[in-house]
LOROMAR-50764 format. One line per field, with one value per residue: residue number from 1; residue in three letters; z, x, y of N, C-alpha, C, O, CB in turn. Coordinates in steps of 0.02 Angstrom, whole numbers, always signed. Each point is the difference from the previous one (the first is absolute). Glycine has a CB too. Layout:
// residues N
n <- NUM:...
res <- ALA:...
n.up <- Z:...
n.east <- X:...
n.north <- Y:...
ca.up <- Z:...
ca.east <- X:...
ca.north <- Y:...
c.up <- Z:...
c.east <- X:...
c.north <- Y:...
o.up <- Z:...
o.east <- X:...
o.north <- Y:...
cb.up <- Z:...
cb.east <- X:...
cb.north <- Y:...
//
This chain:
// residues 146
n <- 1:2:3:4:5:6:7:8:9:10:11:12:13:14:15:16:17:18:19:20:21:22:23:24:25:26:27:28:29:30:31:32:33:34:35:36:37:38:39:40:41:42:43:44:45:46:47:48:49:50:51:52:53:54:55:56:57:58:59:60:61:62:63:64:65:66:67:68:69:70:71:72:73:74:75:76:77:78:79:80:81:82:83:84:85:86:87:88:89:90:91:92:93:94:95:96:97:98:99:100:101:102:103:104:105:106:107:108:109:110:111:112:113:114:115:116:117:118:119:120:121:122:123:124:125:126:127:128:129:130:131:132:133:134:135:136:137:138:139:140:141:142:143:144:145:146
res <- MET:THR:ASP:ALA:GLU:LEU:LEU:GLN:LEU:VAL:ARG:ALA:ALA:PHE:ALA:ALA:TYR:ASP:PRO:VAL:PRO:GLN:HIS:VAL:LEU:ALA:ASP:ALA:ARG:ALA:ALA:LEU:ARG:TRP:ARG:GLU:ALA:ASP:ALA:ALA:PRO:ALA:ARG:LEU:VAL:GLU:THR:GLY:GLN:ASP:ARG:ARG:THR:PRO:VAL:LEU:ARG:GLU:THR:GLY:ALA:ARG:LEU:LEU:THR:PHE:THR:GLY:GLY:GLY:LEU:THR:VAL:GLU:LEU:GLU:VAL:SER:GLY:ALA:GLY:PRO:ALA:TYR:GLN:LEU:ALA:GLY:GLN:LEU:LEU:PRO:PRO:ALA:GLN:ALA:LEU:VAL:ARG:VAL:ARG:HIS:THR:GLY:GLY:GLU:LEU:ALA:GLY:ARG:ALA:GLU:ALA:ALA:GLY:GLN:PHE:VAL:VAL:GLU:GLY:VAL:PRO:ALA:GLY:PRO:VAL:SER:LEU:LEU:ILE:LEU:PRO:ASP:GLY:GLY:SER:PRO:VAL:VAL:THR:ASP:TRP:ILE:ARG:LEU
n.up <- +225:-43:-98:+155:+44:-97:+58:+149:-38:-66:+128:+90:-91:+4:+158:+21:-99:-23:+145:-127:+71:+109:-130:-93:+93:-5:-158:-10:+97:-84:-135:+64:+57:-154:-79:-79:-34:-81:-28:-164:+71:-12:-58:+82:-168:+84:+124:-106:-41:-34:+25:+93:+52:+151:-70:+48:-82:+141:-130:+46:+0:-34:-130:+56:-152:+92:-159:+73:-64:-164:+88:-70:+168:-74:+155:+15:+110:+66:+133:+62:+39:+100:-136:-157:-34:-77:-97:-78:-126:+17:-154:-22:+117:+100:+108:+70:+150:-27:+106:+15:+25:+114:+56:+65:-98:-125:+0:-57:-112:-50:-148:+12:-122:-9:+46:+138:+117:+93:+70:+107:+62:-120:+150:-84:-78:-129:-59:-74:-55:+51:-144:+87:-176:+90:-54:+19:+33:+148:-87:+118:-48:-16:+158:-38:+120:+33
n.east <- -1301:-104:+115:-14:+74:+122:+30:+6:+117:+89:-2:+53:+127:+55:-14:+98:+118:+30:-31:+5:+160:-96:+74:-127:-103:+83:+0:-158:-30:+91:-77:-140:+52:+32:-159:+45:-168:+88:+141:-9:+50:+136:+8:+136:+23:+140:+51:+107:-22:-84:-159:+113:+57:-74:-80:+152:+124:+53:+16:-100:-126:-93:-9:-157:-43:-143:-53:-138:-76:+70:+140:+136:+1:+163:-5:+162:-53:+132:+16:+63:-146:-2:+24:-4:+38:-148:+116:-155:+32:-171:+39:-153:+99:-129:+40:-13:-31:+132:-122:+154:-152:+108:-99:+12:-115:+11:+147:-88:+113:-54:+15:+73:-77:+91:-137:+102:-82:+126:-113:+137:-50:-30:-14:+87:-138:-59:+56:-139:+72:-152:+66:-103:+47:-17:-156:+5:-101:+67:+115:-29:+160:-60:-10:+160:+23:+88
n.north <- -1741:+127:+26:+34:-132:+23:+143:-56:-101:+111:+93:-115:-31:+148:+14:-126:+29:+161:+117:+94:+5:+75:+56:-47:+75:+135:+7:-17:+120:+98:-32:+38:+138:+49:-30:+134:-66:+108:-94:-16:-146:+94:-168:+10:+52:-31:-102:+86:-164:-109:+59:-82:+152:-1:+116:-8:-91:+9:+107:+148:+44:-119:+100:-33:+40:+13:-4:+59:+120:+34:-63:-58:-17:+20:-81:+40:-125:+96:-67:-107:-56:+123:+107:-40:+144:-33:+89:+7:+63:+29:-58:+80:+45:-25:+112:-153:+31:-106:-73:-82:-91:-61:-102:+152:+84:+42:+50:+126:+0:+128:-86:+156:+22:-133:-97:+27:-81:-12:-107:+20:-132:-131:-90:-97:-23:-9:+145:+17:+138:+44:+78:+110:+44:+136:-62:-174:-95:-25:-64:-119:-32:-141:+6:+29:-101:+146
ca.up <- +25:-45:-18:+56:+53:-24:+5:+71:+19:-31:+38:+65:-11:-13:+61:+49:-23:-38:+12:-31:+49:+25:-36:-65:+15:+17:-62:-41:+30:-13:-70:-8:+34:-41:-66:-28:-53:-57:-28:-56:+19:-37:+8:-4:-67:-9:+63:-12:-6:+7:+48:+59:+45:+48:-18:+23:+13:+49:-33:-32:-16:-52:-40:-16:-41:+2:-51:+2:+10:-36:+38:+13:+62:+3:+71:+24:+70:+25:+72:+35:+52:-4:-38:-68:-34:-66:-41:-59:-54:-33:-71:-11:+62:+30:+72:+30:+66:-5:+64:+3:+48:+24:+49:+62:-11:-64:-2:-56:-35:-50:-66:-23:-70:-43:+13:+43:+71:+44:+64:+40:+60:-16:+34:-38:-4:-60:-10:-61:-6:-24:-32:-6:-39:+7:-54:-40:+30:+40:-27:+54:-26:+29:+62:-5:+66:+10
ca.east <- +33:-11:+60:+16:+31:+67:+43:+14:+51:+63:+24:+24:+62:+53:+11:+35:+64:+39:-32:+30:+41:-31:+24:-34:-67:+6:+14:-60:-48:+24:-12:-71:-14:+26:-31:-23:-45:+0:+67:+20:+58:+63:+32:+73:+17:+72:+37:+71:+32:-43:-55:+9:+45:-37:-5:+59:+56:+47:+50:-21:-69:-37:-44:-65:-44:-71:-38:-73:-39:+31:+57:+56:+36:+66:+15:+63:-2:+68:+8:+7:-51:-72:-36:+25:-18:-29:+6:-39:-14:-63:+0:+27:+11:-60:+0:-45:+13:+21:-7:+30:-40:+33:-43:-4:-27:+20:+44:-20:+49:-31:+33:-4:-19:+40:-22:+48:-17:+41:-31:+51:-23:-50:+20:+2:-64:-39:-17:-34:-4:-62:+17:-59:+21:-40:-49:-4:-27:+49:+31:+30:+46:+0:+38:+66:+29:+67
ca.north <- +60:+56:+38:+44:-40:-19:+59:+11:-49:+20:+58:-24:-36:+49:+38:-42:-27:+48:+65:+59:+37:+61:+60:+2:+26:+71:+37:-1:+47:+68:+15:+13:+63:+55:+0:+64:-22:+45:+7:-43:-39:+5:-66:-4:-23:-7:-2:+10:-65:-59:+10:-42:+34:+42:+71:+34:-45:+26:+41:+62:+18:-35:+43:-31:+41:-16:+36:-8:+61:+55:+24:-45:+17:-29:+1:-27:-20:-4:+2:-63:-9:-11:+52:+9:+62:-8:+60:-16:+47:-12:+16:+67:+36:+29:+12:-50:-27:-70:-33:-67:-38:-61:-33:+38:+68:+29:+58:+42:+41:+45:+6:+70:+8:-45:-68:-37:-3:-42:-18:-34:-34:-50:-62:-62:-35:+18:+71:+19:+72:+31:+64:+44:+59:+61:+5:-61:-61:-37:-61:-39:-50:-67:-7:-31:-13:+26
c.up <- -52:-16:+58:+57:-19:+5:+73:+25:-29:+37:+68:-7:-12:+62:+50:-23:-39:+8:-35:+54:+19:-37:-69:+10:+15:-63:-45:+28:-13:-73:-12:+32:-44:-70:-19:-61:-63:-35:-57:+21:-45:+15:-6:-68:-10:+68:-10:-4:+10:+55:+63:+52:+49:-21:+22:+16:+52:-31:-38:-18:-54:-36:-18:-42:+4:-54:+7:+11:-36:+32:+4:+62:-3:+72:+14:+74:+23:+76:+28:+55:+66:-40:-67:-26:-68:-36:-66:-48:-31:-73:-28:+67:+25:+73:+30:+73:-11:+69:-5:+56:+20:+57:+65:-7:-68:+11:-62:-27:-51:-63:-23:-75:-47:+11:+46:+73:+36:+64:+38:+60:-12:+31:-46:+3:-62:-2:-67:-1:-26:-24:-9:-37:+13:-60:-43:+39:+39:-34:+59:-30:+31:+67:-15:+71:+1:+50
c.east <- -9:+67:+22:+34:+70:+48:+18:+54:+68:+30:+29:+66:+58:+16:+41:+71:+44:-31:+37:+40:-31:+24:-32:-70:+2:+13:-62:-52:+21:-13:-73:-20:+19:-30:-21:-41:+5:+68:+12:+61:+60:+39:+76:+18:+75:+34:+74:+39:-51:-52:+7:+46:-40:+0:+61:+54:+45:+49:-32:-73:-29:-44:-62:-40:-71:-35:-74:-34:+30:+62:+53:+36:+67:+24:+68:-6:+72:+1:+7:-53:+24:-38:+34:-21:-30:+6:-33:-8:-66:+5:-70:+7:-64:+12:-50:+20:+17:-5:+29:-35:+37:-43:-8:-30:+19:+46:-19:+60:-36:+42:-11:-14:+38:-19:+44:-22:+49:-40:+51:-33:-53:+21:+1:-68:-37:-16:-35:-3:-69:+20:-64:+20:-46:-47:-7:-30:+53:+24:+33:+44:-13:+37:+66:+26:+71:+36
c.north <- +56:+35:+46:-38:-21:+58:+15:-48:+18:+61:-21:-36:+48:+41:-39:-19:+49:+70:+56:+36:+67:+62:+7:+27:+75:+42:+3:+49:+73:+20:+16:+67:+60:+1:+71:-16:+43:+5:-50:-40:+14:-64:+6:-30:-12:+2:+10:-65:-55:+11:-42:+32:+42:+73:+38:-51:+32:+50:+58:+5:-45:+50:-39:+48:-28:+40:-14:+67:+60:+28:-55:+25:-37:+8:-31:-14:-7:+3:-70:-3:+29:+53:+12:+69:-18:+67:-16:+57:-19:+22:-11:+37:+33:+13:-49:-12:-74:-30:-71:-37:-63:-28:+39:+69:+26:+59:+41:+39:+43:+0:+72:+1:-46:-73:-41:+3:-46:-12:-41:-35:-52:-67:-60:-33:+22:+75:+8:+76:+20:+69:+39:+63:+59:+4:-61:-58:-38:-63:-36:-55:-69:+3:-34:-11:+26:-44
o.up <- -59:+33:+13:+30:+41:+22:+14:+38:+34:+13:+20:+42:+29:+14:+37:+41:-6:-48:-12:+54:-42:-11:-24:-40:-23:-8:-30:-38:-14:-13:-37:-26:+5:-43:+42:-54:-56:-52:+4:+31:-61:+57:-36:-15:-46:+41:+48:-19:-1:+55:+50:+57:-21:-36:-36:+44:+18:+36:-61:+24:-39:+31:-24:+9:-11:-11:+11:+27:+23:-18:+7:+6:+4:+27:-25:+39:-29:+31:-36:+28:+12:-6:-6:+29:-36:+23:-31:+14:-19:-14:+8:+48:-39:+33:-26:+19:-36:+46:-42:+59:-43:+21:+35:+49:-49:+54:-50:+36:-9:+2:-3:-30:-50:-35:+9:+23:-30:+29:-24:+20:+45:-13:-52:+47:-44:+51:-47:+52:-47:+39:-33:+31:+7:-57:-52:+58:-22:-39:+42:-47:+52:+11:-39:+47:-42:+16
o.east <- +11:+50:+60:+47:+46:+57:+56:+44:+51:+60:+54:+45:+54:+58:+41:+46:+60:-24:+61:-26:-31:-40:-10:-23:-43:-30:-14:-32:-42:-20:-16:-42:-30:+27:-22:+26:-9:+5:-20:+46:-7:+20:+26:-18:+20:-14:+38:+59:-61:+17:-32:+2:-49:+46:+22:-8:-9:+33:+0:-41:+36:-27:+4:+4:-11:+17:-20:+30:-9:+23:-17:+14:+1:-1:+15:-16:+38:-52:+6:-19:+60:-61:+61:-43:+27:-26:+14:+17:-10:+26:-27:-36:-38:+39:-54:+57:-35:+36:-21:+7:+28:-48:-49:-6:-1:+1:-22:+45:-61:+60:-56:-13:-27:+25:-11:-26:+33:-28:+23:-56:-40:+55:-34:-38:+28:-18:+9:-5:-26:+23:-47:+18:-60:+23:-32:-19:+58:-37:+31:-20:-33:+41:+2:-23:+42:+58
o.north <- -11:-12:+7:+25:+0:-8:+20:+20:-6:+1:+24:+8:-8:+14:+28:+0:-12:+29:-4:+14:+33:+46:+55:+42:+37:+53:+52:+36:+42:+56:+46:+36:+53:+35:+38:-11:-25:+32:-58:+28:+6:-12:+42:-57:-35:+43:-1:+1:+12:+21:+15:-22:+32:+22:+46:-42:+58:+37:+0:-39:-31:+46:-57:+60:-59:+58:-57:+46:+57:+54:-59:+59:-61:+56:-54:+46:-38:+12:-49:+51:+1:-6:-3:+34:-42:+50:-51:+58:-58:+54:-55:-15:+29:-34:-10:+10:-35:+20:-40:+17:-35:+32:-10:+36:-37:+31:-29:+19:-7:+12:+24:-53:-22:-44:-60:+51:-42:+47:-52:+16:-15:-24:-1:+8:+33:+29:-39:+31:-31:+41:-23:+51:-8:+6:+3:+7:-2:-31:+32:-34:-5:+45:-48:+32:-19:+12
cb.up <- +126:+14:-134:-61:-8:-99:-118:-22:-30:-125:-76:-3:-76:-134:-56:-6:+2:-36:+122:-139:-5:+122:+86:-2:+67:+122:+37:+7:+103:+101:+4:+25:+107:+109:-26:+97:+144:+108:+108:-117:+104:-50:-10:+142:+5:-154:-3:+77:+43:-94:-146:-129:-67:+127:+44:+2:-135:+28:+51:-66:+71:+34:-21:+98:-66:+137:-89:+16:+85:-22:+59:-129:+64:-151:+50:-129:+16:-136:+40:-53:-70:+115:+113:-50:+96:+17:+87:+54:-4:+123:-18:-162:+4:-115:+13:-131:+95:-144:+69:-103:-6:-53:-85:-12:+171:-105:+110:+11:+27:+89:-26:+121:+76:+38:-118:-104:+3:-78:-23:-55:+15:-96:+155:-22:+168:-51:+117:-56:+26:+41:-26:+77:-95:+123:+53:-124:-70:+141:-158:+123:-69:-126:+107:-160:+58:-42
cb.east <- +74:-167:-94:-145:-159:-109:-109:-163:-139:-100:-141:-164:-119:-95:-149:-156:-118:+57:-102:-70:+134:+30:+119:+91:+10:+74:+133:+54:+16:+108:+111:+21:+48:+78:-17:+75:-66:-95:+61:-93:-70:-18:-129:+30:-119:+8:-124:-68:+169:+78:-41:-22:+140:-16:-146:-61:+3:-44:+73:+153:-9:+29:+95:-2:+107:-13:+118:-16:-27:-134:-57:-1:-109:+27:-137:+81:-151:+94:-71:+143:-101:+71:-98:+37:+65:-55:+95:-75:+134:-89:+150:-17:+156:-112:+87:-75:-43:+42:-84:+107:-135:+164:+84:+103:+7:-109:+118:-160:+152:-108:+38:+92:-1:+69:-40:+119:-154:+138:-142:+142:+68:-84:-14:+160:-33:-30:+89:-64:+150:-98:+148:-67:+106:+69:+57:+117:-143:-16:-10:-80:+119:-45:-109:+47:-115:-95
cb.north <- -58:+28:-11:+47:-41:-75:+26:+18:-82:-44:+47:-18:-90:-9:+33:-44:-96:-119:-37:-3:-89:-100:-64:-140:-150:-84:-89:-156:-127:-70:-121:-159:-110:-41:-157:+75:-18:+31:+98:+53:-95:+141:-96:+44:+96:+11:-75:+107:+37:-94:+13:-78:-30:-101:-54:+138:-105:-143:-100:+44:+149:-154:+121:-127:+90:-84:+51:-162:-102:-27:+137:-89:+79:-30:+48:+17:-22:+43:+154:-57:-103:-50:+56:-158:+107:-139:+88:-139:+77:-38:+23:+18:-9:-26:+133:-63:+118:+4:+108:+23:+81:+11:-97:-100:+59:-68:-32:-9:-79:+60:-148:+90:+140:+127:+65:-25:+64:-2:+54:+68:+117:+84:+48:-23:-42:-144:+75:-139:+38:-107:-27:-97:-68:+54:+115:+32:-4:+77:+21:+58:+95:-99:+43:+24:-83:+106
//
């Protein structure tokens, strides 16, 4: 039996006995659809508490910090499902278009000269921010689940 044949048998076994849930496949396809090849990645570096805690608890807002591409994005997630509010601060302060990408599309906001922005009506599920600074290079955050 060749390696290719063995891999085919393993794929078939997993497909039959432990298939990937459809919502996971849909989220993965959405993430690939929203790729930005030229954007610098901004990684989640601070969640305000234990990383095992969900991004949004039932008791109030969560603070998140992303860093990368010469930019820090401080983000406060608040509200209650099915829609949330994202209030953020870009450091260093910069004017920018802020696109909140989610599996159903995207919402846009604008960071003014002080670097502050607010985007409302963000649906529950995986989200990522694409920051397009005026005259600067794009930065994209890790995906998080609201």
